[in-house]
C-alpha positions as CSV (number, residue, x, y, z in Angstrom):
1,M,95.9,-75.4,117.2
2,N,92.1,-74.7,117.0
3,N,90.5,-78.2,116.7
4,Q,87.3,-77.1,118.5
5,R,86.0,-75.6,115.3
6,Y,85.8,-79.0,113.6
7,G,82.6,-80.2,115.3
8,M,80.9,-81.6,118.3
9,L,80.3,-85.0,119.9
10,F,77.0,-85.9,121.5
11,Q,75.2,-89.1,122.7
12,T,71.6,-90.1,123.1
13,S,72.1,-93.0,125.4
14,E,75.0,-94.8,127.1
15,N,76.3,-96.5,124.0
16,I,75.0,-94.4,121.1
17,F,77.4,-91.6,119.9
18,Y,77.2,-89.1,117.1
19,Y,79.6,-86.5,115.6
20,Y,78.3,-83.2,114.1
21,D,80.8,-81.9,111.6
22,S,80.8,-78.1,111.4
23,G,82.6,-78.1,108.1
24,N,79.8,-79.8,106.1
25,G,76.9,-80.0,108.5
26,K,76.7,-83.8,108.5
27,V,75.8,-85.9,111.6
28,I,77.6,-89.2,111.7
29,K,77.0,-92.1,114.0
30,C,80.3,-93.4,115.5
31,N,81.4,-96.3,117.7
32,K,83.3,-96.0,121.0
33,E,86.7,-96.1,119.4
34,E,85.9,-93.4,116.8
35,K,84.3,-91.4,119.6
36,T,87.4,-91.5,121.7
37,I,89.7,-90.5,118.8
38,I,87.4,-87.6,117.8
39,E,87.3,-86.5,121.4
40,N,91.0,-86.3,121.6
41,I,91.2,-84.4,118.3
42,L,88.6,-81.8,119.5
43,N,90.3,-81.2,122.8
44,N,93.7,-80.7,121.0
45,S,95.4,-83.7,122.6
46,L,95.7,-85.4,119.2
47,T,96.3,-83.9,115.8
48,L,94.2,-85.0,112.8
49,N,97.4,-86.2,111.0
50,E,98.4,-88.3,113.9
51,A,95.0,-89.9,114.2
52,C,94.9,-90.7,110.5
53,S,98.5,-92.0,110.3
54,T,98.1,-94.4,113.2
55,N,94.5,-95.7,112.4
56,V,93.7,-96.7,108.9
57,D,90.0,-97.4,109.7
58,F,89.6,-93.9,111.1
59,R,91.3,-92.4,108.1
60,M,88.9,-94.2,105.8
61,F,86.0,-93.2,108.0
62,I,86.6,-89.5,107.7
63,K,87.5,-89.7,104.0
64,K,84.3,-91.4,103.2
65,E,82.2,-88.7,105.0
66,D,84.5,-85.8,104.0
67,L,84.9,-84.7,107.7
68,F,87.3,-82.4,109.6
69,K,87.6,-79.9,106.7
70,C,86.1,-76.8,108.5
71,P,88.1,-73.8,107.3
72,E,90.0,-71.6,109.7
73,K,88.1,-68.6,108.4
74,R,84.6,-68.2,107.0
75,K,82.7,-65.2,105.9
76,F,79.2,-64.1,107.0
77,I,76.2,-64.0,104.7
78,V,75.2,-60.3,105.0
79,P,73.7,-57.9,102.6
80,T,75.6,-55.1,101.0
81,K,74.6,-51.6,102.1
82,E,72.5,-51.2,98.9
83,E,70.8,-54.6,99.5
84,F,70.2,-53.7,103.1
85,V,68.3,-50.5,102.2
86,K,66.3,-52.4,99.6
87,A,65.5,-55.2,102.0
88,V,64.3,-52.9,104.7
89,K,62.4,-50.2,102.9
90,S,59.3,-51.5,101.1
91,S,59.8,-55.1,102.3
92,C,59.4,-55.0,106.1
93,E,56.8,-57.7,106.9
94,Q,55.5,-56.6,110.3
95,I,55.1,-53.5,112.4
96,I,54.7,-53.8,116.2
97,L,53.2,-50.7,117.8
98,E,53.9,-50.1,121.5
99,L,50.5,-48.7,122.3
100,T,51.2,-48.0,125.9
101,E,53.8,-48.3,128.7
102,I,51.0,-48.7,131.2
103,C,50.2,-52.1,132.6
104,N,47.6,-53.0,135.2
105,L,49.8,-56.0,136.3
106,R,53.2,-56.2,138.0
107,C,54.3,-59.7,137.1
108,G,57.3,-60.8,139.2
109,Y,59.4,-61.9,136.2
110,C,58.5,-59.0,133.8
111,I,61.4,-57.5,131.9
112,Y,60.0,-54.0,132.5
113,N,60.6,-54.2,136.3
114,E,63.3,-52.0,137.9
115,Y,65.6,-55.0,138.4
116,H,66.0,-55.5,134.6
117,P,68.2,-52.4,133.5
118,D,68.3,-53.4,129.9
119,F,64.7,-52.5,129.4
120,R,62.5,-49.4,130.1
121,G,60.3,-49.4,133.2
122,F,56.6,-48.8,133.5
123,S,55.2,-45.3,132.9
124,N,51.9,-43.5,132.1
125,K,53.0,-42.9,128.5
126,E,50.6,-43.8,125.6
127,M,51.3,-43.6,121.9
128,K,49.5,-40.8,120.0
129,F,47.5,-41.7,116.9
130,D,49.7,-39.4,114.8
131,I,52.8,-41.4,115.7
132,A,51.0,-44.7,114.9
133,K,49.6,-43.4,111.6
134,K,52.9,-41.9,110.3
135,S,54.8,-45.1,111.3
136,I,52.3,-47.3,109.5
137,D,52.4,-45.0,106.4
138,Y,56.2,-45.0,106.4
139,V,56.4,-48.8,106.3
140,L,53.5,-49.4,103.9
141,E,53.7,-46.5,101.4
142,D,56.2,-48.4,99.2
143,Y,55.2,-51.9,100.4
144,K,55.6,-54.6,97.7
145,R,53.9,-57.6,99.3
146,D,50.2,-58.8,99.5
147,E,50.1,-59.5,103.2
148,F,51.3,-57.6,106.3
149,A,51.3,-58.2,110.0
150,L,49.9,-55.4,112.2
151,T,50.8,-56.2,115.7
152,F,50.2,-54.5,119.1
153,Y,52.3,-54.4,122.2
154,G,52.5,-52.8,125.7
155,G,52.4,-52.6,128.6
156,E,49.0,-54.2,128.3
157,P,47.8,-53.2,124.8
158,L,44.2,-53.3,125.8
159,M,44.9,-50.4,128.2
160,N,44.8,-48.4,124.9
161,F,42.2,-50.4,123.0
162,S,40.8,-47.2,121.4
163,L,44.1,-46.6,119.7
164,M,44.3,-50.2,118.6
165,Q,40.9,-50.0,117.0
166,K,41.9,-46.7,115.3
167,C,45.1,-48.2,113.9
168,I,43.2,-51.3,112.5
169,D,40.4,-49.2,110.9
170,Y,42.9,-46.7,109.4
171,T,45.1,-49.4,107.9
172,K,42.2,-51.4,106.5
173,K,40.7,-48.3,104.9
174,K,43.9,-46.8,103.4
175,Y,45.6,-50.1,102.3
176,K,42.7,-52.1,101.0
177,N,44.9,-54.2,98.7
178,I,47.0,-55.6,101.6
179,K,45.6,-58.5,103.6
180,L,46.2,-57.9,107.3
181,Q,47.3,-60.3,109.9
182,I,46.4,-58.7,113.2
183,A,47.9,-59.9,116.5
184,F,48.5,-58.9,120.1
185,T,49.3,-60.5,123.5
186,T,47.1,-59.8,126.4
187,N,47.0,-60.6,130.1
188,L,43.2,-61.2,129.6
189,T,42.0,-59.2,132.6
190,L,40.6,-56.3,130.6
191,L,38.8,-58.1,127.8
192,T,35.1,-57.2,127.4
193,E,32.4,-58.6,125.2
194,S,32.3,-55.5,123.1
195,M,36.1,-55.9,122.4
196,V,35.6,-59.5,121.4
197,R,32.7,-58.6,119.1
198,Y,34.9,-56.1,117.4
199,F,37.8,-58.6,116.8
200,Q,35.2,-61.2,115.6
201,S,33.7,-58.7,113.1
202,L,37.0,-58.1,111.3
203,D,37.4,-59.9,108.0
204,D,41.2,-60.2,108.6
205,D,43.2,-63.0,110.3
206,V,43.3,-62.2,114.0
207,D,45.4,-64.0,116.6
208,I,45.2,-63.3,120.3
209,M,48.0,-64.7,122.4
210,C,46.8,-65.1,126.0
211,S,49.2,-64.9,129.0
212,L,48.2,-67.6,131.5
213,D,50.7,-69.6,133.6
214,G,48.6,-72.6,134.6
215,P,46.5,-73.4,137.7
216,S,46.0,-70.6,140.3
217,D,48.8,-71.6,142.6
218,L,51.4,-71.3,139.8
219,H,49.8,-68.4,137.9
220,D,49.2,-66.2,140.9
221,K,52.7,-66.7,142.3
222,Y,54.1,-64.1,139.9
223,R,51.2,-62.8,137.8
224,R,49.5,-60.2,140.1
225,Y,47.9,-56.8,139.9
226,A,49.8,-53.8,141.0
227,N,48.2,-54.1,144.4
228,G,49.5,-57.6,144.8
229,R,46.2,-59.5,144.2
230,G,46.4,-62.6,142.0
231,T,44.9,-62.3,138.5
232,F,44.0,-66.0,137.9
233,D,40.2,-65.7,138.1
234,D,40.0,-62.7,135.8
235,A,42.5,-64.2,133.3
236,V,40.5,-67.5,133.1
237,K,37.3,-65.5,132.6
238,G,38.9,-63.6,129.7
239,L,40.1,-66.8,128.1
240,K,36.7,-68.5,128.3
241,L,35.2,-65.4,126.7
242,L,37.6,-65.7,123.8
243,V,37.1,-69.4,123.4
244,D,33.3,-69.1,123.5
245,K,32.7,-66.0,121.5
246,F,35.8,-65.3,119.3
247,Y,37.7,-68.5,118.5
248,D,36.8,-69.7,115.0
249,V,39.5,-71.5,113.0
250,K,37.4,-71.4,109.8
251,K,37.2,-67.6,110.0
252,K,40.9,-67.4,111.0
253,K,40.1,-66.1,114.5
254,T,42.7,-67.9,116.5
255,V,43.8,-68.1,120.1
256,S,47.1,-69.2,121.6
257,I,48.5,-69.5,125.1
258,N,51.7,-68.0,126.4
259,C,52.7,-69.8,129.5
260,V,55.9,-68.7,131.3
261,L,57.5,-71.5,133.3
262,T,59.3,-70.5,136.4
263,P,61.7,-72.6,138.5
264,P,61.8,-75.2,139.9
265,Y,61.4,-76.8,136.4
266,S,59.9,-80.3,137.0
267,K,58.0,-82.9,135.1
268,K,55.3,-82.8,137.8
269,N,54.7,-79.1,137.3
270,M,54.8,-79.3,133.5
271,D,52.3,-82.3,133.5
272,T,50.1,-80.3,135.9
273,I,50.1,-77.2,133.7
274,N,49.5,-79.2,130.5
275,D,46.6,-81.1,132.0
276,F,45.2,-77.8,133.4
277,F,44.9,-76.3,129.9
278,Y,43.6,-79.4,128.0
279,K,41.8,-81.4,130.6
280,I,40.5,-78.9,133.3
281,L,39.9,-75.8,131.2
282,N,39.2,-78.2,128.3
283,I,40.5,-75.7,125.6
284,P,40.3,-77.0,122.0
285,E,43.3,-79.2,121.1
286,E,44.0,-77.0,118.2
287,I,44.9,-74.1,120.5
288,I,48.7,-74.1,120.8
289,C,50.2,-73.6,124.2
290,N,53.6,-71.9,123.9
291,Y,55.8,-72.6,126.9
292,S,58.7,-70.4,127.6
293,Y,61.4,-70.0,130.2
294,V,61.5,-67.0,132.5
295,D,63.9,-64.2,131.3
296,G,66.2,-64.0,134.4
297,G,68.0,-60.7,133.8
298,N,69.0,-59.5,137.3
299,M,65.8,-60.8,138.9
300,T,65.7,-62.5,142.2
301,F,63.3,-65.3,143.0
302,D,62.3,-67.1,146.1
303,F,64.2,-70.3,145.4
304,E,67.8,-71.4,145.8
305,E,70.2,-71.9,142.8
306,N,70.1,-75.7,143.2
307,E,66.3,-75.7,143.0
308,I,66.1,-74.5,139.4
309,I,65.8,-78.0,137.9
310,A,64.0,-80.6,140.0
311,D,65.1,-84.2,140.6
312,D,62.4,-85.7,138.3
313,I,64.2,-84.2,135.3
314,T,66.8,-86.8,134.3
315,G,69.3,-84.4,132.9
316,K,69.6,-85.9,129.4
317,L,69.9,-82.3,128.3
318,K,72.1,-79.7,130.0
319,T,69.9,-76.6,129.8
320,S,66.5,-77.7,128.3
321,P,64.2,-79.3,130.9
322,L,61.0,-78.3,129.0
323,E,62.3,-79.8,125.8
324,E,63.4,-83.0,127.5
325,W,59.9,-83.3,129.0
326,A,58.2,-82.8,125.6
327,V,60.4,-85.4,123.9
328,D,60.0,-87.9,126.7
329,N,56.2,-87.7,126.3
330,M,56.5,-88.2,122.5
331,I,58.7,-91.2,122.9
332,N,56.3,-92.6,125.5
333,G,53.5,-92.5,122.9
334,K,51.5,-89.5,124.2
335,D,49.9,-86.9,121.9
336,K,52.9,-86.5,119.6
337,L,51.6,-83.5,117.6
338,K,50.7,-81.5,120.8
339,F,54.1,-82.1,122.3
340,F,55.9,-81.6,119.0
341,N,54.5,-78.0,118.9
342,I,56.8,-77.3,121.9
343,V,60.0,-78.6,120.2
344,G,59.0,-78.3,116.5
345,T,61.0,-75.2,115.7
346,D,64.0,-76.8,117.3
347,M,63.6,-80.0,115.4
348,A,63.2,-78.0,112.2
349,R,66.5,-76.2,112.9
350,V,68.3,-79.5,113.1
351,A,66.6,-81.0,110.1
352,G,67.1,-77.9,108.0
353,R,70.6,-77.0,109.1
354,M,73.2,-75.8,106.7
355,K,74.7,-78.8,105.0
356,E,77.0,-79.7,102.1
357,E,77.0,-83.3,100.9
358,K,80.2,-82.6,98.9
359,G,82.4,-79.8,99.9
360,I,82.3,-77.5,102.9
361,I,80.1,-74.7,104.3
362,E,82.0,-71.6,103.1
363,R,79.8,-68.9,104.6
364,T,77.4,-68.7,107.6
365,Y,74.7,-66.4,108.7
366,L,75.5,-63.6,111.2
367,Q,74.7,-65.8,114.2
368,G,71.0,-65.9,114.8
369,N,70.4,-62.3,113.9
370,C,67.8,-61.1,111.4
371,I,68.5,-58.1,109.1
372,P,67.3,-55.3,111.5
373,G,64.1,-53.8,110.2
374,Q,63.4,-56.3,107.4
375,R,61.2,-58.9,109.2
376,R,59.7,-56.4,111.6
377,I,60.0,-53.0,113.0
378,Y,59.1,-52.1,116.6
379,V,57.7,-48.6,117.2
380,T,57.9,-47.3,120.8
381,V,55.3,-45.0,122.3
382,D,57.5,-42.1,121.4
383,G,57.8,-43.2,117.8
384,D,61.4,-44.5,117.9
385,F,62.2,-47.5,115.6
386,R,63.8,-50.6,117.1
387,P,64.5,-54.0,115.6
388,C,61.9,-55.9,117.6
389,E,60.1,-56.0,121.0
390,K,62.8,-58.3,122.5
391,V,65.7,-55.9,122.0
392,G,65.7,-53.4,124.9
393,N,67.8,-50.3,124.9
394,S,69.5,-51.0,121.6
395,V,70.6,-48.7,118.9
396,L,67.6,-47.0,117.3
397,L,67.0,-47.8,113.6
398,G,65.3,-44.4,113.1
399,N,62.0,-42.8,114.0
400,Y,58.5,-41.9,112.7
401,K,59.5,-38.4,111.7
402,D,62.8,-39.1,109.8
403,G,62.3,-42.8,108.8
404,Y,65.2,-45.3,108.9
405,D,68.8,-44.2,109.6
406,F,70.3,-46.7,107.1
407,D,73.9,-45.5,107.5
408,K,74.0,-45.8,111.3
409,S,72.0,-49.0,111.4
410,Y,74.2,-50.8,108.8
411,K,77.4,-49.7,110.5
412,L,76.5,-50.7,114.1
413,Y,74.3,-53.8,113.4
414,I,76.4,-55.3,110.6
415,E,79.8,-53.8,110.0
416,D,80.8,-53.3,113.7
417,Y,79.1,-56.4,114.8
418,I,81.2,-58.5,112.4
419,K,84.4,-56.9,113.6
420,N,83.5,-57.8,117.2
421,F,82.6,-61.4,116.7
422,E,84.4,-62.7,113.6
423,K,87.5,-64.1,115.5
424,S,85.5,-65.9,118.1
425,C,83.0,-67.3,115.5
426,D,85.9,-68.7,113.4
427,K,86.9,-70.8,116.4
428,C,83.4,-72.2,117.1
429,W,81.9,-75.5,115.9
430,A,78.4,-74.1,116.5
431,R,78.8,-71.3,114.0
432,P,76.4,-72.7,111.3
433,M,73.7,-73.3,113.9
434,C,74.2,-70.2,116.1
435,S,71.1,-68.6,117.5
436,I,72.7,-65.7,119.4
437,C,70.5,-62.6,118.8
438,Y,70.9,-58.8,119.1
439,D,68.9,-58.9,122.3
440,Q,71.8,-60.5,124.0
441,T,74.6,-58.5,122.4
442,M,73.5,-54.9,121.7
443,D,72.8,-51.8,123.8
444,G,72.3,-48.2,123.0
445,N,75.9,-47.7,121.9
446,G,76.3,-50.8,119.7
447,V,77.8,-54.1,120.7
448,K,77.8,-54.5,124.5
449,K,81.0,-54.8,126.5
450,I,80.1,-58.4,127.5
451,S,81.8,-61.7,128.0
452,Q,81.4,-63.2,124.5
453,E,82.6,-66.6,125.8
454,E,79.8,-66.7,128.4
455,I,77.1,-66.0,125.8
456,C,78.7,-68.4,123.3
457,D,79.0,-71.2,125.9
458,S,75.3,-70.9,126.6
459,S,74.4,-71.0,122.9
460,R,76.6,-74.1,122.3
461,R,74.9,-76.0,125.2
462,I,71.5,-75.2,123.7
463,I,72.5,-76.4,120.3
464,K,74.0,-79.6,121.6
465,D,70.6,-80.2,123.4
466,L,68.8,-79.7,120.1
467,F,70.8,-82.4,118.4
468,I,70.4,-84.8,121.4
469,N,66.6,-84.3,121.3
470,Y,66.3,-84.6,117.6
471,Y,68.3,-87.9,117.4
472,R,66.5,-89.3,120.4
473,L,63.3,-89.0,118.4
474,F,65.0,-90.1,115.2
475,E,66.1,-93.4,116.9
476,Q,62.7,-94.1,118.4
477,D,60.4,-93.1,115.6
478,R,62.1,-91.8,112.4
479,E,58.9,-92.0,110.3
480,G,56.9,-90.2,112.9
481,L,59.5,-87.4,113.2
482,E,59.6,-86.9,109.4
483,Y,55.8,-86.9,109.3
484,L,55.5,-84.3,112.0
485,L,58.1,-82.1,110.3
486,K,56.1,-82.2,107.1
487,K,52.8,-81.8,108.8
488,T,53.7,-78.6,110.7
489,E,54.6,-75.2,109.4
490,F,58.2,-75.5,110.7
491,S,59.6,-77.7,107.9
């Protein structure tokens, strides 16, 4: 008996319960008695037939809402081989060029450190212009769209600014009919006024994401030069240069902040960081601060396991202290749009989830994976093609000389992947909402030999937190939530 696939119970307060039905995607509010019955069904201590035969009200309840009809088997929504080739070649929306493996920093949590074996280490390698040019041409020669994202990565991409400039100028000159969206992330320490003038002079959309982790004591704890010296002063200097001489919303010259939060996660620290950006540095409110958790990998930090989440986090959510903090601030009437930027994508996932008012969800997406090579292609310094910058030593999609290897990519990323996960996915209530990505499941040989249950448990905890957060807001300010979803780009 596999009743776990039917759905999931969650609560937003002591006496408010909801049931998410995996079969049709509905979320139904339920009373304590209904909650207890559903709980017993999901943990396989009560069959659905027994529950319906002994409780007329419950039978009418699930009949009215068309619940508990999740099929034992569902198929994945994946392209055929022919559709895959067509979707990738001529339709890839973004190229990410790894300009260099050199970085002038040695951040304590960086995935390219030696304690993170799933990713390469630092080196003195730099991409050659011939590799960049041929990769750009391969992606754009048959391109069918009007806009394209030209993105740069490292190392620190400004370590190879001359190549970045060459790539931009080359693409603009050769592909004049395509509107470029240029972007890169920088640690800010190498920015010069001449670089800023160049970015400002471009008639394209340019977005510069700036890595800054808050005030000096938090930032310098992990973001240091290779010699161990903190980078705070130089990073702030670079940010101020961008805000004063580059940032211009009307000309689509935008800046965003990438702030990596490290344990212990506490409301006090998050309040301090948020106030630092908007009150002490006084950056424009339109500049979005993207907060993210540190990618643990095999890293070791100078804190104990029980210090990861501080006492001032109430634990309404199991694994999402940042999101709990953001929603608490929104409920308490603080700048809702600013805090909504932190959880907006999550809220949109719940609001836009797969749902059938009449009938059941027959097919689901292949977890949270994109079609490799369709949305973006990541080109390493050596010219190898990978699905994106987040996927480490994964199966290559091809290279700048030979182009895509469609046969190998389709077999390993789609056919073999389905064979590895279809049984466990059929048992899972979170299947229509799953966000598991290739970066968690793939290595250079294909699907990793990993504990699927461990990865899936983590995904289910996160999804449950999404629902709790969404319905906390829904209860407190439904109109406000709907307004924010419509106002932002997420909806």
